N, C-alpha and C positions, 0 to 999 in steps of 0.2 A: 264678690272679691272677698278675703277674711280678710279682717287691721290685726294689727297685732297690738298687744294691750297698750303700748306705749301712744300709738294714735287714740286709741279709744276714749282716751282721758281726755283731750278736747272738745272729743265729739259728747260726751258725756258732761263736761261743764257746758256745753251749748244748748243739750235739753233741757240742764237745770235753768239755766239760765229764759227761756223760755216759757216754761212751768212758772215761774215767778214772774215774767212780764204778763204773762198771761190773768193773770192773780189781780195785776194792777187797775185794769179795765172796772173790774168788781169794786175794789178800794177805792177808786178814784170816785166812781158816781157814787157811792155811800158816804165818802169825802164831802163830795161839793155838796149835798145835799143842807149842811150846815154852813158849810164853810164857803166863802168867795173862792174861786178855781186860782189867784195867786196867793191867797196865804197857802193855802193847803201846800202847792208848787214850795213855795218858800220853807213852808216847817217840813216839807220832806230835805228838800237840801241842805237844812240846820242842823236835822237831826242826823244824819249821814257823816255831816263833817263834825260834830261832836264825836260820832262812833271812830272817826277818821284819828283824832286825836288820842285815843287807848293805844294807838300803833304807831309812835313816833320813829321806831328804827326803820319802817319804812322811807323814810325821808333824809337818811343817813347815807354816807358816800354815794351821794347822787351829781355826776358830773352832768351838768346842761352844756350843750354844743348851740351855738349862736343860731346854727341852719333848721335846729329843730323848732326856735320860737315860734315862726311862724306857724308852723302847724299845729302847737299847741292852742294856739290863740285860734286859728279857724276850728280846731277839735272841740273847743270848750262854747265857743260863739254858736257852731251848727247845735251841739247838743253837751250838756244839757239845755242849754239857754233859749233860743232861738224854738227847738224842739220843744221843749215842754208847753212854753206860749203858747203856739200853736195845737199841739196836742190839749191843750187845759181846752182849749176855745171851742174846739172839734167836739169834745164830748161833751160839752155845754150844748150844741147845737145839732147833733146827730148822738144815732144810738150806738152802744159800742159794738154790736154783730155789725152795724155798716162799717164802724171806724174798723173794726176788723181788720176787713173785708179790704182798706184800700195800704194793709198792712203789707200785702202779699204783694205789692208793687216794688218794695225796697230791693228784695231780690236782685230783681232785673236791674235795676237802676245801677245797684252796686257793682254786678256783676260787667255791664257796660263801662262803665265810669275805671275797674279793676284793668279791664283791658286795655284800654285807652291811656290811663294814668299812669297804672302799677305793670304794666307788661304782661299782666296774667292770661295765661292760657285759658282761651273761651271755645269748647269744641261745640261741635254741635251735639253731642249725647247730652252735653251739660246743658246747653239751649234748650232740649228735649225736657231732661228731666226738671227747669226749671217751668217751664211751659205746662207743666202736667201737675207739680207743685201749685201754681197760682192758678189752674183749673178749679182742681180739686178744692183751695181756700174759698175761690169767689163761691163755685157750688154752696160749699157746707156755708157762707155766712147767709149766702143770698134762700140759703133753705130753714137756715133758723129765724125765729119768731123774735121780733124785739120786744125787748122787757123793758125799757126806757122809751122816756118820750122824747121825741125829735120835731124840734121845732121847726127847725131849718137843716135838712139833713145836705141839701146841694150845696150851702153852704158848709157847714160841717166839714162834709165829706171833701169839698176842697183841701177846708182847711188842714186835713188829717193829710191829704196828698203832701202836701207844705211840708208839715213833718218828714215825711219819708224823705224826702228831698236833702232836710237836712240829715235825716239819719245816717244817706249817703254818704254827704258830705265828711261826717265824723267816721263812717267807716272806713273810709279810704284816708284819711289823716291819719286815724291809729294805727292801719298797716303801717306806714310810714315810721310810727315813733316807737313801735313795740319789739323794734330789733334793738332798743338801746335802753328800753327804761322798761322796768317792769309793770307789768297790769294792773297792781294792785297800785302801785304809786299813780297813774293814769287815772284810773277811777278815784282816787282821794282829789287828786286835781278836778275831776269833774263836778267833785261835792261841794270842795272849797268856790269854784269860781261859780257854781251855781248860786251858792247862798249870797255872793257878793252879787249879783246880776240881780236876783231877785228883790232885796232888800228894801232899794229905793223904791219898787213899786209900789210897795206896801204902802206907800203915802201918796199914790195917785189918786186924784178925785172920785175913777173909777171904781176902787178898790174897798170893798165893805170890811172893815178890820173887824175880829171877833169879839162878842160882849160876854164872850163863858165859854166852858167847856163841857163840849158834850160825849159824857164816855166814847162811843164805837166810835165816830167820829174824828176823835181824836186819837184814838188807838190806829183807825187807819194810816195816819199820815205816821206814824209813829214808823207801824208796819212798811211805810211805802220808801222810810226813809232809811231803817235803819236794816231791813232786809232787805228790799225790791234792791233800791239804789246803790246799794255797796254789791250784796248776794250777787243780785242777776248779771250788772255792771260790771264786777270782778272776775263772772263765769263767763262773761261773753268778751272783755278785754282779752282772759287767756286762750281761750279758744280761738280769736285773731291773730294772737301771735304765733301759732304752732301749725294753724292754716293758713293756707288763701283768705282775702276776703273775701269773694267771690262765693267761695264753699259755706264760707261759717253765715253768711246772711241767709243761706238757704233757708239753716232753720226756721229764721222768722214765720215761715209757712207754715208751721207747728203751731202758731199763738190760739188762733180761732179752733182747732183742736180741741188744746186743750183748757181755753176757757169755755165748749161746751162739757167739756169731761167734767171740770170744776160747778158748775150748774146741776152735770147727773146727781153729784157726789154730796153736794153743799145745798144745792136748792130743791133737791129733789127734782128735778126733772128730765125727760127722758129723753135718746136720740130717737129721731125716726129713720126707717131704714135707709134713706135718702143722704141723713146726716153721716150714717154709718159706710157707705161708699165713697160719699167726698171725703171724709173722714182717712179713709183707708189713698185714695188716690193722693193723697196729700204728703202720705208717708212713703210710698210710691215715688213721687215725683223727688223728694228730698232725698231718696236713698238714690237715685240715678245721679242724681247730678254734684254726687261725694267723688267718682270713680274715674275722674278725667283730666286733672288738675295735678299729679303730683309733683312734675317736673316745672311746675313754675317758674318763673326768674324770681329770685327773694326781691325785697323793695330795698331799696338804696335811702 
């Protein structure tokens, strides 16, 4: 079915968000080689917050509604706070490829939650598209060779799954809030809340504070905060504000595909024939999942 130009804008934003998020696996692994995971996450949130201060006009003329406060609190607790704690610990224990495999579970979690809470339509075609995309993403991750050491993959994969549970709660609250607040404002709110949440964790005995600035890992933190956190979340939040949450999260299945693509371009790796087939399966599933909720009721 041909999409109108206005419909393609949120789709394009969602694809861009997935590209940026796919790059985080490389950036985080690079930063974790030198810095404590909690230091990296706080640095990411701090950089994003400082960038947000450059756009003060976003915070003008905002009318807060008391009924929205609970959704804002739940949203920031789910993501970035708990989500980043779980993901940081997951990437210490498992490989990026296995963590990417677990991310394919989030669309199904969100689709079920959106059907039960937001009353979004959940048709057989949507479910079928999700299953195809998830199958392709799982196949893609399994067929790829892990490039990083995974000392405790079972525990790491469980932590990544918990991150996806938090991400699902974030997506549902976000859909509730985007009817009244701009996607940019909600993105900045997440950055500030994350910086406040992770700051005291720096002083925990388990956190190792940095003693020097190592150029490449430091640049990775700047990239994560300035480009990924604001860029990816800004694009994703806008996409969710324009289409049903269950459709928007289907794009998450593209992350493993883009991760492998970056490996080809940046690291000189090559797709195997199986990985090409799996990538195509992911794209087919995402496309199928987008065509069945045009008349879904809006969130109240």
